LOTI-361499 format. One line per 8 residues: their letters; for each residue x, y, z of N, C-alpha, C. Coordinates in Angstrom, 1 decimal. Example, Ala and Ser with C-alpha at 12.3 -4.5 7.8 and 13.67 -1.06 7.14 Angstrom:
2
as) 13.2:-5.7:7.8:12.3:-4.5:7.8:13.2:-3.3:7.8 ~ 12.8:-2.2:7.1:13.7:-1.1:7.1:12.9:0.0:7.9
END
This chain:
143
mkklfgla) 123.9:-101.6:98.4:123.3:-101.0:97.2:122.7:-99.9:97.3 ~ 121.8:-99.7:98.6:120.8:-98.6:98.2:121.3:-97.0:98.4 ~ 122.7:-96.8:99.1:123.1:-96.0:98.8:123.8:-95.7:97.3 ~ 123.9:-96.6:96.7:125.0:-96.5:95.8:123.5:-95.9:94.4 ~ 122.1:-96.7:94.8:121.0:-96.5:93.5:120.9:-94.6:94.2 ~ 120.8:-94.7:95.2:120.5:-92.9:95.8:121.3:-92.0:94.8 ~ 122.7:-92.2:95.1:123.3:-91.7:94.0:123.4:-91.3:93.3 ~ 123.7:-92.9:92.2:123.0:-92.2:91.1:122.0:-91.6:90.7
aflllltp) 121.1:-91.6:91.3:120.1:-91.1:90.9:119.6:-89.4:91.3 ~ 120.4:-89.2:91.9:120.8:-87.4:92.7:121.8:-87.1:91.1 ~ 122.9:-87.9:90.8:123.5:-87.8:90.0:122.7:-87.4:88.6 ~ 121.7:-88.2:88.3:121.2:-87.8:86.9:119.9:-87.2:87.2 ~ 119.7:-86.3:88.2:118.9:-85.1:88.6:119.9:-84.1:88.4 ~ 120.5:-84.0:88.8:121.3:-83.0:88.8:122.2:-82.6:87.4 ~ 122.5:-83.4:87.1:122.8:-83.4:85.5:122.8:-82.2:84.4 ~ 120.8:-82.2:84.1:120.5:-81.1:83.4:121.0:-79.6:84.1
allaqehy) 121.3:-79.6:85.4:121.3:-78.4:85.7:122.6:-78.1:85.6 ~ 123.8:-79.1:86.0:125.4:-79.0:85.3:125.5:-78.7:83.9 ~ 125.0:-79.3:83.0:124.7:-79.2:81.6:124.6:-77.5:81.1 ~ 123.2:-77.1:82.5:123.1:-75.9:81.2:124.1:-74.8:81.7 ~ 124.6:-75.2:82.1:125.7:-74.4:83.5:126.6:-73.8:82.4 ~ 126.7:-75.1:81.7:128.3:-74.6:80.7:128.0:-73.7:79.7 ~ 126.8:-73.6:79.5:126.5:-72.9:78.1:126.2:-71.5:78.6 ~ 125.6:-71.1:79.8:125.5:-70.0:80.0:126.1:-69.6:81.4
tegpvwri) 125.7:-68.0:81.8:125.9:-67.9:83.2:124.6:-66.6:83.3 ~ 124.2:-67.1:84.2:123.1:-66.0:85.2:123.6:-64.6:85.0 ~ 122.2:-63.6:84.3:122.7:-62.6:84.0:121.2:-62.0:85.5 ~ 121.0:-61.0:85.2:120.0:-60.0:86.1:118.9:-60.8:85.4 ~ 117.6:-60.2:86.6:116.3:-60.6:86.2:115.2:-59.3:86.0 ~ 114.6:-60.0:84.9:113.9:-58.7:84.4:111.9:-58.6:84.4 ~ 111.8:-57.9:85.5:110.4:-58.0:85.3:109.6:-57.1:84.0 ~ 108.9:-58.0:83.2:108.4:-56.6:82.0:106.5:-57.2:81.9
qlirvkpt) 106.2:-56.4:81.5:105.2:-55.9:81.6:104.6:-55.9:79.9 ~ 103.5:-56.2:79.1:103.2:-56.0:78.2:102.1:-55.4:77.9 ~ 101.5:-54.6:77.4:100.7:-53.7:77.9:99.7:-53.1:76.2 ~ 98.5:-53.1:76.1:97.5:-52.7:75.1:97.0:-51.5:75.3 ~ 97.3:-50.3:74.5:96.7:-49.5:74.9:95.4:-49.4:74.3 ~ 94.3:-48.5:74.5:93.2:-48.5:73.8:93.2:-47.2:72.9 ~ 92.4:-47.2:71.8:92.3:-46.8:70.8:92.7:-45.0:71.0 ~ 93.3:-44.3:70.9:92.9:-42.4:70.7:93.9:-42.3:72.0
qmdaylts) 94.5:-43.5:72.8:94.8:-43.2:74.5:96.4:-43.1:74.4 ~ 97.3:-43.3:73.7:98.7:-43.3:73.6:99.1:-42.1:74.3 ~ 98.8:-41.1:74.0:99.1:-40.1:74.8:99.1:-39.8:75.8 ~ 98.0:-40.4:76.4:97.3:-40.1:77.9:98.1:-41.0:78.8 ~ 98.2:-42.2:78.0:98.8:-43.3:78.6:100.4:-42.6:79.0 ~ 101.5:-42.3:77.5:102.8:-42.2:77.6:102.9:-40.5:79.0 ~ 101.9:-40.0:79.5:102.0:-38.8:79.7:101.6:-39.2:81.0 ~ 100.7:-40.4:81.6:100.7:-41.2:83.1:101.8:-41.5:83.5
lrqstkpv) 102.7:-42.3:82.6:104.3:-43.0:82.6:105.3:-41.9:82.7 ~ 104.8:-41.4:82.3:105.9:-40.1:82.4:105.8:-38.9:83.9 ~ 104.8:-38.9:84.1:104.6:-38.0:85.4:104.1:-39.4:86.6 ~ 104.0:-39.8:86.4:103.9:-41.0:87.9:104.5:-41.9:88.2 ~ 104.7:-42.8:87.0:105.5:-43.9:87.3:107.0:-43.7:86.8 ~ 108.0:-43.1:85.8:108.6:-42.8:85.8:109.6:-42.1:87.5 ~ 108.9:-41.3:88.2:109.4:-40.6:89.1:109.7:-41.6:90.3 ~ 108.8:-42.5:90.5:109.1:-43.9:91.5:110.0:-44.6:90.9
ieeekrqg) 110.1:-45.0:89.5:110.6:-46.1:89.3:112.6:-45.3:89.4 ~ 112.3:-43.9:88.7:113.4:-43.4:88.8:114.5:-43.1:91.0 ~ 113.6:-43.2:91.5:113.9:-43.5:92.7:113.9:-44.7:93.4 ~ 113.6:-45.6:92.5:113.9:-47.2:92.9:115.7:-47.6:92.5 ~ 115.7:-46.6:91.7:116.7:-47.0:91.1:118.3:-46.2:92.2 ~ 118.1:-44.3:92.0:118.4:-44.6:93.1:119.0:-44.3:94.2 ~ 117.5:-45.2:94.6:118.1:-46.4:96.0:118.6:-47.3:95.8 ~ 118.8:-48.2:94.6:119.6:-49.5:94.7:118.3:-50.3:94.4
mimdykvf) 117.6:-50.5:94.4:116.6:-51.2:94.5:116.0:-52.1:93.2 ~ 116.4:-51.3:91.9:116.6:-51.9:90.9:118.1:-51.4:90.2 ~ 118.0:-52.0:89.2:119.7:-51.7:88.2:119.2:-50.7:87.5 ~ 117.8:-51.0:86.7:117.5:-50.2:85.1:115.9:-50.2:85.0 ~ 115.6:-49.5:84.4:114.5:-49.8:83.5:114.7:-49.3:81.9 ~ 113.4:-49.6:81.4:113.3:-49.9:79.5:111.8:-49.6:79.4 ~ 111.5:-48.9:78.7:110.3:-48.7:77.8:110.6:-48.9:76.3 ~ 109.6:-49.9:75.8:109.7:-50.0:74.8:108.4:-50.2:74.2
lketknnp) 108.4:-49.2:72.8:107.1:-48.8:72.0:107.3:-50.0:70.7 ~ 106.0:-50.4:70.6:106.4:-51.6:69.1:105.3:-51.0:68.5 ~ 106.3:-51.1:67.3:105.8:-50.1:65.6:105.1:-51.4:64.8 ~ 105.3:-52.5:65.2:104.7:-53.8:64.4:103.3:-54.0:65.3 ~ 102.6:-54.7:64.8:101.5:-55.2:65.5:101.3:-56.2:64.7 ~ 100.7:-57.7:65.1:100.6:-58.9:64.3:99.1:-59.2:64.0 ~ 98.8:-58.7:65.1:96.8:-58.4:65.0:96.5:-57.7:66.2 ~ 94.9:-57.3:66.0:94.5:-56.4:67.2:94.8:-56.7:68.6
edwdicva) 94.9:-57.7:68.7:94.9:-57.9:70.3:96.5:-57.8:70.8 ~ 97.3:-57.5:69.9:98.5:-57.1:70.1:99.1:-56.1:71.1 ~ 100.0:-56.0:72.1:100.9:-55.4:72.7:100.9:-53.9:71.9 ~ 101.3:-52.8:72.8:101.6:-51.6:72.2:103.0:-50.9:72.8 ~ 103.4:-51.2:74.4:103.9:-51.1:75.2:104.9:-52.1:76.1 ~ 106.2:-52.0:76.1:106.1:-52.9:77.2:107.2:-52.8:78.0 ~ 107.1:-52.3:79.3:107.9:-51.6:80.5:108.7:-52.9:81.3 ~ 109.8:-52.5:81.0:110.8:-53.5:81.6:111.4:-53.2:82.7
veyknyaa) 111.8:-54.0:83.5:112.6:-53.4:84.7:113.6:-54.6:85.8 ~ 114.9:-53.7:85.7:116.0:-55.1:85.6:116.4:-55.0:87.0 ~ 116.3:-56.6:87.6:117.2:-56.6:89.3:118.1:-57.6:88.9 ~ 119.0:-57.0:90.3:120.3:-57.5:90.1:120.4:-59.0:90.3 ~ 119.0:-59.5:91.1:119.0:-61.4:90.6:117.6:-61.2:91.8 ~ 117.2:-62.5:92.0:116.2:-63.0:92.2:116.0:-62.6:93.8 ~ 117.1:-62.9:94.4:117.2:-62.0:96.0:116.9:-60.6:96.6 ~ 117.4:-59.9:94.9:116.9:-58.4:95.2:115.3:-58.3:95.5
mdglaakg) 114.5:-59.1:94.9:113.3:-58.8:94.9:112.7:-59.5:96.7 ~ 113.1:-59.9:97.4:113.0:-60.0:98.6:112.9:-58.8:99.4 ~ 111.5:-58.4:100.0:111.2:-57.6:100.5:110.5:-56.2:99.5 ~ 110.9:-56.6:98.2:110.7:-55.2:97.8:108.9:-54.4:97.7 ~ 108.2:-55.3:97.9:106.5:-54.6:98.2:106.6:-53.5:99.1 ~ 107.3:-53.9:100.3:107.0:-52.7:101.4:107.6:-51.6:100.5 ~ 109.1:-51.4:100.4:110.4:-50.4:100.0:109.6:-49.6:99.0 ~ 108.9:-50.3:98.1:108.3:-50.1:96.5:107.1:-49.1:97.1
eairdkim) 106.3:-49.8:98.4:104.9:-49.1:98.0:105.2:-47.8:99.1 ~ 106.6:-47.8:100.2:107.0:-46.4:100.6:107.6:-45.3:99.6 ~ 108.0:-45.8:98.8:108.7:-44.9:97.8:107.0:-44.3:96.7 ~ 106.2:-45.0:97.0:105.1:-45.1:96.0:104.5:-43.9:96.8 ~ 103.7:-43.8:98.1:103.0:-43.5:98.8:104.6:-41.3:99.0 ~ 105.6:-42.2:99.2:105.6:-40.8:99.1:106.2:-39.5:98.0 ~ 106.0:-40.5:96.9:105.9:-39.2:95.5:104.6:-39.2:95.1 ~ 103.5:-40.0:95.3:102.4:-40.0:94.6:101.2:-39.5:95.6
ggkqaaqq) 101.8:-39.3:97.1:100.9:-39.1:98.1:100.0:-39.9:99.0 ~ 100.4:-41.3:99.0:99.8:-42.2:99.4:98.6:-43.1:98.5 ~ 98.8:-44.3:99.1:98.0:-45.5:98.8:96.6:-45.2:97.9 ~ 95.9:-44.4:98.8:94.4:-43.7:97.8:95.2:-43.4:96.2 ~ 95.5:-42.3:96.4:96.3:-42.0:95.1:97.0:-42.5:93.8 ~ 97.5:-43.6:94.5:97.9:-44.5:93.5:96.7:-45.8:93.0 ~ 95.8:-45.9:93.8:94.4:-46.4:93.4:93.7:-45.7:92.4 ~ 93.6:-44.8:92.3:92.9:-44.0:91.4:93.8:-44.0:90.3
lgekraei) 95.0:-43.8:90.3:95.7:-43.4:89.4:95.5:-45.2:88.6 ~ 95.6:-46.3:89.4:95.3:-47.5:88.9:93.8:-48.0:88.3 ~ 93.2:-47.3:88.6:91.9:-47.3:88.0:91.6:-46.3:86.7 ~ 92.2:-45.4:87.1:92.1:-44.8:85.3:93.0:-45.4:84.3 ~ 94.2:-45.7:84.7:95.2:-46.7:84.2:94.3:-47.8:83.3 ~ 93.2:-48.1:84.1:92.3:-49.7:83.6:91.7:-49.1:81.9 ~ 91.3:-47.9:82.7:90.2:-47.2:81.3:90.7:-47.0:79.8 ~ 92.2:-46.9:80.2:93.1:-46.5:78.6:93.9:-47.6:78.6
reiissel) 94.5:-48.8:79.3:95.2:-50.0:79.1:94.7:-51.1:79.1 ~ 95.6:-51.9:78.7:95.2:-53.4:79.4:96.7:-53.8:79.2 ~ 96.7:-54.8:80.7:97.8:-55.4:80.9:98.0:-56.8:80.1 ~ 98.6:-57.0:79.2:98.6:-58.3:78.5:98.8:-59.7:79.0 ~ 100.4:-59.1:79.8:101.0:-60.3:80.8:102.1:-59.9:81.0 ~ 102.3:-60.3:82.5:104.0:-60.1:83.4:104.0:-61.0:83.3 ~ 105.5:-61.1:82.9:106.6:-62.1:82.9:107.5:-61.6:83.9 ~ 108.3:-62.6:84.7:109.6:-62.7:85.1:110.7:-63.1:84.6
lqeiflk) 111.8:-62.8:83.5:112.6:-63.5:83.1:114.2:-63.3:83.6 ~ 115.0:-64.3:83.3:116.2:-64.7:83.8:117.4:-64.0:82.5 ~ 117.8:-63.0:82.5:118.4:-62.6:81.3:120.2:-64.0:81.2 ~ 120.6:-64.4:80.6:121.3:-65.0:80.4:122.3:-64.9:79.7 ~ 124.1:-65.3:79.9:124.5:-64.8:79.2:125.6:-66.1:78.2 ~ 125.5:-66.1:77.1:126.2:-67.1:76.8:127.5:-67.4:76.5 ~ 128.0:-68.5:77.2:129.7:-68.8:77.3:130.3:-68.8:75.7
END
């Protein structure tokens, strides 16, 4: 009787996952950052992204660490505290993120000239922007 009850409980716990898979298939994973740029600093921030971040992300893409990336500019604001720019990086799946920090640091150090240069860039960026949110999302494809 205990085995039957245990099996029934297991099936009840598994049911939501099985039903969810009926509706969609799992796609890539996206890391997104929503960023608010301080007034009059948009040009400086975009220049920083183009000169420092883009080469690192392009190398990560070339090496197959990421699939793609996108940068979105928000044209409408709901309030003064809203975000301005979204940076999205696409990974094949969650497993593709294993060991990513060490590999990314090696690329960053090669392109930017070391950890200290990256820290200085981070400090400069903190003066001109604020990260509102950093999220990890899984894309799904409806069946």
